[in-house]
N, C-alpha and C positions, 0 to 999 in steps of 0.2 A: 431497578433497584432504587430504594429511597436513600439517596446519598448525595451529599454536596461536597465537591472536591475541587481543588485547583491544582492541576498537574502541569508540569512543563517538560519539554524535551522534544526531540526531533524524531519523527516517525521513521522507523527503519525502512529504507527503500523508497522514501517519498519522492526522490528525484527521478525515479524511473518513469518512463513514459507509460501512460495508461495501457493496461492489458498486455504489458511486455512479456509476462510469463507464459501466456497462450495456453489456456486450459483446453483449447480445441483439439489438441493432439493427444490428450491424456486418455488412457484406457484403464479399466479396473485391474488392479494387481492382486486383489484379494476377493474372496467370495464374501459378499456382505448383503445387507438388507435391500440395497437398491437393485441388485441383480434379481432379488427375489420378488420385491413388490413393484418395482418400476416407479414411475412418477406417482406422487400422492394426489388423490382426489378425495371427494367426500360422497357419502351416500347416507342420507338422513343424519343421524347423530354419530356416524362412524367416519373415521379417516381410513381410506382403503387404498390398496395398491392398484394402479391402472392395469398392471400386467396380469394380476391373478384375482382381482376383486376381493382379496382377503383383507380383513381389518388389520391395520398396521399398528403395532405397539412398538414404540421406539423409546429408548432411554439413552441419555447422553449428558453433555455438559455445555454450559455457556462459557465462552471466553470472556475475560474482563473487557472493559472499554478498550477500543482500539487506539489507546493513547500511549504515552511514554511508559506507563507501568505495564499495560497489557500487551503492547506490540510485540515483545519478544516471544510470546506464546503463539502469535500468528505465524506459525512456522511449520512447514510440512513434516519435519522430524517429530515435533510435538504431537501432531495429529496422528501420525502413524503409530507412535508409541501409545497414545491413548486408546487407539483401536485395538492394539495387540494386548495391552496390559489392563486397561479399565473396561474393555469390551464395549465401548460406546457405539451406538448406532447412528448418532446425530451430534453435531456440534453447532454452536450459534456464534455468528460473527456480529458482535455488538458494536456497530459502527458509530463512533462519536461524530455528532453532526456539528454543533457549535457551542452548546452550553451544557454544564454539568447540573445546574440547579434542579433539584428534585421537586421543587415547588412550581416549576415551569418558568422561573425567572431568567434574568440575563446578567446576573452579577458575576458568575463564575464561568468565564469563557475557556473552552478547551484551546490549548495552544494551537495556533493556526497551522503549524506544520503537521499536527496530528488529527485535524478535523476534516470532515468532508467539505464543509463550507470554505475552509481555508486552503486545503490542498486536495482537491478532488482527484487529481491524477494519482497521487500517492495511495489513496484509498482504493481506487479502481484497480490499480496494479496489485495491491495486496489481496483484494477480493479474488482476483484471477488466480493468484497462487493458492489461495485457500480452496477455491472451486476445484482446481487441479488436484489438490490433496484429497478432497472429498471423492472425486472420481476414482483416483488411484486406490483409495482405501475402501471404495464401494459403500460409503456412508452418506447421509444427508447433511447438507449445510443450510442453516437458516441465515439469510441475509437480513439483518435486523436494523431498521432505522431507529437507532438508540437515542430517542429524544423524548422529552416530556412536553413538547410543544409542536409536534409535527403538523398539526392543523394550521399553524402559523408559518409553516415552511412548505406549503403545498406546491408552490411552483418548482422549487428545486427538487423536492421529493418526487414529483411526477416525472421530471426529466431524468432523475437518477433511475427510477424503477423502469421507465421506458427503455433506458440505455441497457441496463443489465439484463432485463427480461428478453430483449432482442438478442443480446450477446449469447445468452444461455437458453434460448428458446427450446433447444433440443436436448438439454441436459436434465435428466430425470432427478438428479440429486438435489436440485435447488428448491428451497422453500422461501417464500417472501413474507417477512414480517414488517408490515408497513408502518406500525406505530408501536413503540415500546411500552410506555406507560403514560397515558393521558392523565392530567391532573386538573383540578378545578382552578388552581392558581393561574393557569394559562388559558382558562376558559374551555378546558377539554371535557365538556359533557358529551353525552352520546350524540346529541344533535350535531355538534361540531365534528366529532369523530366520523359520523356517517357521511356528512357532507364532504369531508376530506377523502374518505375511502371511495366515495362515488366518483371522485376525480382521478384518484391514483390507480385504483383497480383496473379501470378500462385501459389504462396505458400498459398494464401488464397483460391483460386479456387480448390485446391486439397481437401479442406475440406467443403466448403460452397459456395452457390450462393448469399449470402447476399450482399446488396448494398455496393459498394466501391466508395468513393469519393476522388478525386485527386486534390490537390492544383495546382495552375497555376502561371505563371510568375509574377514577380513584386508584391510580397505580395498577391498573389491570386487575381489578378484583371483582368485576361485575359482568361476566360473560352472558348472564341471563338478560341483560339489557340489550345486547346484540341480538339475542334470540327473539326478543319481543318486537324488535324493529330492525329486521335484518338488512344487510347490504344487498343491493340488487345485482348479484352476480353469482357465478357458479364456483364451486370448490373453495368455499370460505369457512374458516374455523375461527372461533372467538377465544381470546386469551385470558387465562388466569395466572397471576403471580402470587406466591405466598412465601412467607418466612415463618417456619414452624414455631419459633418462640414468640412471635407477634400475632400470627394469624392461625387460630386453631381450626382444625378440620370441622369441628362442630359449628363454628361461626361462619365459615366461608365455603365449606364443601357443598352446602345447599345451593349456592349460586351456580356451581357446576352442574349439579343434579337437575336444576331447573332448566338450564340450557339444553342438556341432553334429553330431558323429557319432552321439550318443545321440538325436538328433532334436529338440533344443531350441534355440531361437534365442538369440542374444546381441546385446546393445545396449551399445556402448562410450559411455556417457553423459558421461565425463570423461577426457580424455587431454592430456598435455603434452609438450613437446619438451625440458624441463629436468629437474632433480632433482624428487623427489616433494614437496619442501617449496616448490616453485614458484620456487626460485632456482637459481643456477648457469647456465652457458652452455648453450644448446640443443645437443643432439647430433643434427646433421643426418642423419648416416648411419643411426643407430638409428631416428630418426623416419621416414626413408624406408622402412626395412624394415617398420615398423608400418603406414604408410599403404598400402603395396603389399599387405600382408596383409589389411587391412580392405577394400580395393577388390576384391581377388581373391575374398574370401569374402562380399562384399556385406553388410558389417556397418555399420549406421548408427552415426554417431559425432558427438560434440561436443567441440571443443577448449576447454580452460581457459586464459585466460578473456578476455572482452571488457571490458577496462578499460585505464587507463594504468598504466605501470610503478610509479610512486611514488604512494602514497596521499596525497591532499590532506587527509586526516583525521589519520592517525598517522605519516605520512612513511615508512612501511615500504615496501620495494621487493619486487617480484616480477618476475623476468625472464621468467616464463611469460606475462605480459601481452602483448596484441597491440600496444598503442600505447606509445610512449616518452613521457617527460615526467612532470610532477607535477600536471597540471591535468585535471579531469574534462572530457570532450569530449561535450557534450550537444546541440550544434547541427550541422546538416549542414555548415555552413561550417567549423566547427572540425574535424570529422571529415575533410573533404576535405583540409584543410591538415595533418593529423596526420602525424607521423613514426612509422614502424613500428619495433618492436624487432627484434632478430635473429630471435627466435621468431615475431614477427608477420609478418615477410617470408616465412617458411616456410609459415605458416598461410594467408596471403593467396594464395600461389602454389598451394597444394594445393586451396583452395576454388575459386578462379577458373578454374583449368585444367580442373576437372571440372564447370563450369557447364553447365546444360542449358537449351534453349529449351522451357520448359513450354508456351508457346503452340503450338508445333509438335506437342508430345506430345499435347496435348488433342485435336487433330484428325487424328492419325496414321491413315492409311487412309481418311480422309474428305475430305482436302484435294485431291481429284481431280475432274475434270469441267470442263465449259466455263464454269461459274460460279465456280469456285474461284480464289482469289488468295492470294498469299503473306501471311504474318502482317504486319500493318501497325500502325505506332505513330504517334500524333500527340499534340500538347500540348492541354491543357485549354482554352487560350486561342485555339486555331486556328479555332474556329468550325465548320469543316466540312472533310471530306476529299474531294477530287475526283480523278477519273481512276483510281480503283481498281476500282470495280464494273464488271462485264462487261456489255457491250451485249446487250440482249435478255433479261437475267436479272432475276428479282425476288428479293428477299431478305427474310428475317424475322430481326429482332434478338432475341437472348436477353434483352435488357434495354433497353427504349427509354429508360429514365431515364439510361442512360449514353450510348448512341448509337442513333440511329434512321436510317432510310433515307428520303430525299426525292428522288424522281427518280433522277438519276445520282450523287447526293452522299450521303455519310455525314454526318449532322448530329451535332455534338458537344454533349451536354447536361450531362455531368459527367465526372469522371475515374473510371477503372475499366477493365474489359475486357468484351467481348461476343463471342459467336459469331454470325456472320451465316450463316444457312442459305439456300443458293440453291435455286431451284425444281427443280434437278436433283438435290437431295439432298446436295450438297457442303457442307462447313463450312469457314469461314475465321475467323481470330481478329483482332479489332481491339482494340488497347490504347490507352487515352487516359491519358497521364501527368499527374499533378498538377503544377500550377505554384505555386510558393511564394506565400503571401499576404504582406501588408504589415502593419506594426505602427507604433504611435505610442507614444512614450516615456511610461511611467507609466499608460497607459490600458489597464485590464483591468476585470473585474468587481470592484467596490469596495464595501465597507461601512464607513461612518463613523458615529460617534455624537456626541452633544452634548458629551461630555466629551473631545472632540478626538482620539480614537483612530480610526485607519483601518487596514483590512486589505484587501489585494488577493490575487490568486492567488499572487504571488511575493514580496510585501514588506509591511512595515507603514509607516504614515506618520501625518501629523497633519492634522486639520481646524482651521484657524486663519482669522481674519479677515485674510487677506493683502492685500486691497485697501482696507480701511478703511471699508467700507460698512455695517458692523454685522452682517453675516451670515458664517457659516463658509464657508471655501473649501478646495478641494483642488487642489494644483498639479500640472499635467501637464508642459508643455514650452514653451520659448520658440520652438521651430522651427515653421514653417508647413508642413513637409514630413514625410512618414512617415520612419521610420528607413531606408527603402530609397530615398527621394528623390523621391516624388511628392507634389504639393501636396494637402492634405486639407481637408475641411470636417467640422465637428462639429455635430450637431443633436440637441437634446433633444426627445423625444417626450412628455415630461411636465414642462413648464416650471414648473408649480405646485409641483413637488418639487425639481427640479434644473434650473438653466440652465447653459449653457456659453458662454464667450466669452474673448477675449483682453483682459486687463485689467492695469493697472499694479500691480506688486507693491510695496507701500509698507511692510509690516510689518517690524519688526526681525528677524523669523524668516526673512525672504527671504534666500536665499544671496547672497553678494556679486555673483555674476554676474547675479542676477535683480533686485536692488534697484533700484527705480525704472525697471524695464524692463517691457515688455509680455510677459505670460506667459499661456498658455492655462490656464484654471481652471474647475473645477466649482464652482458657487455653490449652496449648500443653502438652499432656501426653506421647506420643511416636511418633516415626517416621512413616509416612505413609500419606495416603490421606483419608480425611473424608468428609462427606456430611453434610451440615447444612441447615435446612429447615426454611425459614422465612414465617410466616403466618400473615395476617392482613385482616380484614373485608373490604369489598368495602365501599367507601364513595362517596359523590357527585363528579362526574367527573373522578373517578378513580376506576378501577376494583379491585376485591379482590386480595391480594397477596398470592401466594403459590409457592414461588420460591426456588430452591435448588442451593446452592453455594458450590463450590469445594474448600476445605481448605487443603493445603499440608504443611507438616512439614518435613524438610530434615536435614541431617547432615550438619555440617559446613565445611568451608574451613580452612585447617591447615596452619601454617606459619613456616618459617625458618628464623634464624637470618640474618640480613643484612650483617654480616661479611662473609657469604658464598656468594662469588661474583667472577666475572672475575678479574684476577689479574696476574701481572708479579712479580715473586719472584726470588731470587738468588739461585744458586746452593748451596748445603750444608747448607740449610736454615731451621730453625725450627720456628714454630709459635704455640702459645698456643691457638689460636682461628682459626676459618675458616672452620672447618669440625665438626659441632656440633653433639653430639650423640643422641639428641632427638629434636623433633619439639617444637616450642614455645607454641602453643595453646594446643595441645593434649598430650604433653610430650611423644610422641610416638617414639620408637627407630628408628633411621635412618640407612639404609645401603647404601653403596656407591659402584659405579663401576667406573673404570678408563679406558677410551677409550673402554668401554663396557665389561671390564674384572673385576673379583673380586679383583685383585691386580695389582700393577704396580712396575716395577723395578726402577721407577724414583721418586716415592713419596709414603709415607705411612701415614696412619692416626695415630696420637699420641694423646690420650685423646680427648680433644675438638678441637685439631689443627692437624698439619701435619709436616712432615719433608721431605726435598727433597734430592736427590742424588747429586753426583758431576758431573752429565752429563746434558747438556741442553736438554730440552724436551718440548713437548706440549701435554697437557692432557685435554680431556673433562671429567670432573668429574660429575657424575650424582647422585643426592640424591634421594633415594626412600623411601617415607613415606607410609606405608601401611594404609589401612582403619582401623579406630578404632571405639570404641563405639559411639563417637559423631562427628567424623571428617572423611571426605572423603579422599581417597588416593591422594597423591600428588607426582609429579616427577618434578625435576628442574635440569637443566644442566648448568654448568659454565665452563669456560676454564682457565686453569693455564698455563702460559708460564714460564718455569723454565730456568733461565739464561737471561730472558728479551728479547730475539730475536728469534722469531719463525723460521726464516730462518736457524738458527743454530741447530734447534732441531734434535736429532738423530733418533727420532721416527716419522718423518713427515708422512711416508707412512702409519703407523699404525693409526695415528690420522685422516688423510684425508679419509682413507678407512672406518673408523668408522663413521665419520660425514656425508660422502656421502651416507650412508645407513640409516641415522637417522636424524630427524629434531631436531636441537638444538633450544630450545625455552623455555620460562618460563611457560610451560604448559605441560600436559602429552604428551609423545612422541608417535607418530603414524607412523607406517611403511606404505608407500604408493607405488603404482605401478610406477616403473620407465618406463613410456611409452611415454615420450616426447623426441624427439631427439634434442640435444643442443650441441653447440661447440663454441669455441672462435677463431676468426680470427683477430689477432691484438687486437684492442679495440672493435671490433664488436662482440656482442653476437648474434649468429645465432641459431634459433630454428624452429621447425616444429610442427604445431598443427594439430590434427586429426579432430577437430570440431571447430565451432565458439563459442566463450565464453570469459569470463574474464580471463586474464593471469596475474599472480602476479610474480614479480621477487624480491627476497630478496638477498641482498649482505652482507656478513659477513666478517669482518677482521680476522686476524690470532688469535685474542682473542675470536672469536666467537661472537663479538659484532656487532649488526646491524649497517651498515653505510649508506645504501640506500635501499629504497623500491619503487617499481614502479608497476603500474597496468594499464591495458587498455583492451579494447575489441579487439580481433583479430579474423579474419576469418580463415577458414580452409586453411592450406598451410604453406609456408615458410616465415619467418620474420627475421628482424635484428634490433638490438638496439645498438647505439653507446655509449659506456661507457667512452668515452674520458672525462678527467677531474678528475677522481679519483686519489688520491695520489699513488705514487709508493708503491708496497707492494704485499703481498699474500692475495688472497681473495677466499672465497667459495661462489658460486652462486647457488641458489635454485630457479628453475622455476616451477611454479605450474599452472595447469588448471584443475579445478574440483578435482577429485580424482587422477589425474595423475601428475607426477613430473619428473624433471631431475635435477641433481646436478653435479657441476663440479668445479675443482680447477683452478685458473687463477692467474698468476703472472704478474702484471702490471709494466713494466720496463720504 
């Protein structure tokens, strides 16, 4: 999309480890296009299903950038709703890489917490959730490198696509879009695109033959250029993007026709009804020309974009959005109640009028014979289906875990779909739809610690002695019913760790509505992990609740006085403070080391303070606080410069030898393998990496205080960074990539 934005925010779930959701266990829960076509391949100018060799026609939506505005829609509930209500066959994961600039520039950087370059694990985790959603809904997902300068990001793109194609090598749902919209501003002509593709595509082909789609010059408007000088690989399609109010079918449709005539397929992975900037009123007649053209030529396509019109992050508006309003729509109820924009009404009509019965398609030609019956749907809570099976026939279910046959009934065991094969060879499809579950206010997987901090899946809270019995508690709800209206019970399976009951809230921290009222609380008894089971009867529209939640209670984080800090002190100096004997929170005895040794000739601990010798020195003093009954162990290092000038220190070799083997930080010290080569040449930091990945450079002054931090993605090989501009003085540089590091001393003169 031709759009320049600067959004900020924190990517939902970015702190989760990569691939935590684990799509590998997912199974299709609905009959959809993937079960029908299988993985997508190409044959001449057609995109076909590897399962049946039929030409695949897909219609769907692109999600907005995977940034603060778009992230809320990267949600399995949203995808499931869109499949059921908009009848999408495919959706596009528009992964923000590093920059928004539609001209290929670097002025508008995506917030690092939301970009692949800045937070790769967050994106990989969210991709896994979306792949799982695609599998369960039996639709396709396009994993899109959403960049206008991908050919300048070849190294990290190659690593990314190698990683995800290996992870999903056996997942037929996945389509790889390796370049969103090349532009001339970044040098993205076809030569640069082809050179990039010829490096990235083989990384995918080492793992899978799934369809790869490639962006084309000038914001992906020239698929014919790809057809004239094709990528040297199999199963490649070339991309066209259009916005109907800017790009007429008469002006740009010929580019598609030229590619098709040359024998190469086209995928329209992004199109809109509005202007190319996403704004302006939709052009219904121009849109109709394009949709007719796509349908006539069977060109798979995705509309931009599934979001609300006005961002709830930066309040910017896009009339190409499907939904009106300024609030993210992340629940089925909110989506059901949503108002569509003018563009959204056009898109909804286009998608729904072309909806297909994939259940019927799956058994086309096989749904005949005396044992066959029409595709049947029931709810997860119905228990069984009667009156459907034919008398005198026996049936075999494709998945007894979803539905099995008992006598003349179909027994419902879970939600999903099955094919029942009759003894006459006929096949019929049964779909069991999921019934919504129930929830209890504030009850999720929760971790609390002794220092009162609690974190759950969606919020933070506090553990306080709310009921005055001397132990910490976590508040849930005053209600005795689920949010959906059914009376619930809560049972702890580990009462020695956590109990749960309704108790009077007496603490001043109780809300006014809760003060001196009965409130459901978790009561922490000891450290560990407990299971709490929530049960509630089924009610209209919602299945019974029998959910287990994980509740953790851990020790707290200890503290040390702020007077223990980096400082310059005189020779022959005494201080009554600065090296406390015990921690603040746990009152735990503290031991100290001086440049890694138990004692120093240059300073000694005196009571709660210290005394220095008559010689100038520099000392890294490390406070070690052991684990106690209620607090975790803690290590903190600070630097003392005795005499005030580190360049005069008599023990510089001792100090630098120590810190070059140790990470000085406000957190536990960790020894890491020195496996990066690094050196200084004037003001140039030169280093060599063994692998592609994020490299972090931390620069400390003689006090051990951080003066500069840098990070970027570097490929395998040698690199240089100019540190010109730092004030004259002595510095320690620590360069890290993954578990590897190098550290060196540098004097800038």
